[in-house]
C-alpha angles and dihedrals in degrees: 000000000000087000091045093051092044091053094042090069089060096038093052092073101022097107116081096184143331139185124210143162111237125202114198129187122189133190128183114195124189099209099174133002146166136180091294090067086091087069096046095110089066092068105016127057089241135102122271112279095003120212135205105282136178123184138170126202138184119201135177103221126193124185124192119182135285106009113343117118122172124183121185107187106212102179141003136182128181141152088240135018116284114218122229089242089061091047092055092046089054094046092050088058088053093051097059119129111215093200094056115111090229134022135196097040093318091304096123128045113223124223089237094059117121091248094045095122090060090061106027143053117215131201133178109238104171145353120208138170116227122178089340093309121117112222124194117205108215120191114208125192130176117253088220135023107260139144088230093064135071137204131207143084136309120200106209127200112228115241100011092049091215127146113260095178136354132200115189132176125195141164145202131193096286104013147046130206138196120200122189120183131181120200131212120265090198106109089224093064103016095138095047127085123252096188136008132185124190126186120185121186123197123193134173141134093003095312125116125187131174130197118197122191126185122185134179127186131213108191122214100179142349132188127194134219107258117234108266121200093182117113111275114269126225113270111257116251093225105086097169114160102212102210117173125180117189103199107126094108106024112173110233106215119193096177105121091200089063094052094043088060092053098047123087090193130030127245119276119242091254091051092048091052094052094038093065094051114102125209107267126220115258110271121211107255116219092198104115090208095063098076090051090050092054090048091049090048092054092047098047104032129085103250122221120182125178124186117170103295097351123089128187124190122178129180094222126256098251098021108150091204089070089070120105137173134209131168095242100043103028116211118358133192121200132191124197132185123186123188120173133175119196122210134185119310087022094286107159140198115206134187115190115172119179135195127187138173130205108207098192093052096030093227130146119210124192135182127186110191136168134181134198109199097201100165109027095172090064097030091251107174131167113199135188120192133181117183148133125247144190115319105247147183124238105262091226092055092049091053089056091051087070112160093026086078088069090060105097092203089058090053099044103041093053090192120189095248109132090355121142125216108231125217127168146175121207133188112194136176126199124189135166112238093182134347106300093004116101132178122208124191124180147170121207135183116200124191122189117192119194118241090221119074124246092029126124123259120226130210137187128207105198130177114195138190128190143174129208122191132183116177116228095002111192115215145164134216119236097194104303093338118101117214125187117230116179145311136208088223131069125262115240123202136179133178132187124194127187118186113218112230125209094043091120141314119325092009120169122250113189145097130237132193130185134179130192139186125186140162141176113215122194115218108199118317100310112027130075136187120201127187129184123188125179142153141171147162148186125259136182092028103185098156141026108295141182123229106243111159123176100213097036106056141128119265113212103182124051112250130228119276086246091063108140096245114353079220103148133108112258101179101034111121109249095236092070091067089061107039103056126089090194140019145175122202139179129194125188126185131181120194129193134160091242130008112147095003092066086074090062108079100199133109090240085081087076090080091065113084096178146345129227132207115198134197121177131176130187134189123192128155090251095041109033095178127027120159130186127191123190146175125197142180126201140188141164088278108042146346127219134182139187118212132185123194126208124192115201089344095306124113111259112167145335128213146157136237122206130178132173106233108199099097104033 
């Protein structure tokens, strides 16, 4: 296995290009179902109320290193229409590179990765000679139970240390899969697959579905990367994966003689039975429950609608997965609507309103936001936002309160006395000046209305300018749209705001500056370390002002487990966000597939995708030392965290965060 792993590094990028005809057969079997099958698309990557389906497809596939994939679908046949999303899912299965250290968007660690001995145990089960070739059967098993690891067999060719066959089993929270691949023994194509079979089984709430895929390859040409003794060149920043799928006018061929010539094996009796079924016209259902089921589905499901260049996504009015919980805010419920219209050259107009309610604090938050992405190749976006924010105190008034800040009841009750309701409108433009360097310019109007009657309102008219820079920023192009991927260097940001006085009664007159540095560092194939450092303060304060920092702000609704840092304070009392004219904060997070759960030897650990450890530190003039420690677990279904806060080294509070993960 040391020899196999050493050679896999070279074999991973040995192919310069190849062209092949691919035959694919797919079969969807509904093995067990109940009334909840109508909601299967909420937890499975399948359509709502899936049916038995068999399809066959022939594609001319060409690959050019490093990232150019072109599929030209020549023919298809099925007992019911196959959506484009399903076609892409099948073709991504075809494109897998067995010698890559990770597969499926770095979600699974392969047994040929450089660090494989850290994750897998290997054992020799058999040695056989076939057609003059010695084949070693290697059994590999994970050292710990994780969704990122596989188990199965590798069949290794003696001498060349290539993979002759592979059998791999994996699992996720609600599914398992088995992948079997056989590779060519023809020296012209010896690193490329001849046949692949994938079986994916989904199971939840009494429903069981299975998808079977079978693919065979008929190669027309292959070219290899020539050995290069030149010093290694820097990896290009453009990591675009050019994936084209020609499927607008796919010929549907029903001629069984045509398909018989393409198959290397016949259809099974079950497949034949389904194949000859034709989609039936809808029949009026006399079951009185069915209309209510459809209404319930529309109210509780995430809704996705696509029509030509317009896309609508709605979280669902009564969707239980929009619930969250945190210690400070109690239960929260969040609603999101996304409407986008795409124009030529991938320019896009987006409307994204949000509405959220905090039950513990009995507060309603809204945000009406829209974007015009006018120059997608340079991330040029003009945004307009109208929203409300955290009710706050004037920072100058808070400073005069003085000793009252030491009164814990004043900090914890957070009564509305002297509080101001905060509303704002912001116009902001972002544009890329050079790769990794972005300029942001904005203009905001803030209005703060006192909760008590007969009190003066305050407003701020604040232009802002900011720069963000990431050295050697890797990216890819999705059509004309540029998307940042990763960098091995930190991202640096700075923003300066200057309020304009004299724009009305009680107008703010101050300046504000903030700086930020953050980075996500991968440690091996499965661990990650994130840090986030920022600080800021007010200057030239010539009038009453409200503390309103961009990088130090309260988060009301629990974020997804895939949040970039998780670097926010979960137990910090809300008043501290409003009383300080300066701050410095540090957030650290360490992520690993299994930390504490590796001590638990049960299969229930499979529901845990990853674990997080958190450390956060804050300095403000009024709170010189605030520390927060946290631990979290996450999966495909939910994420949960436990956080403890310490003020000046003394225990202050403990709380939990919980979010359902399915629709983030």
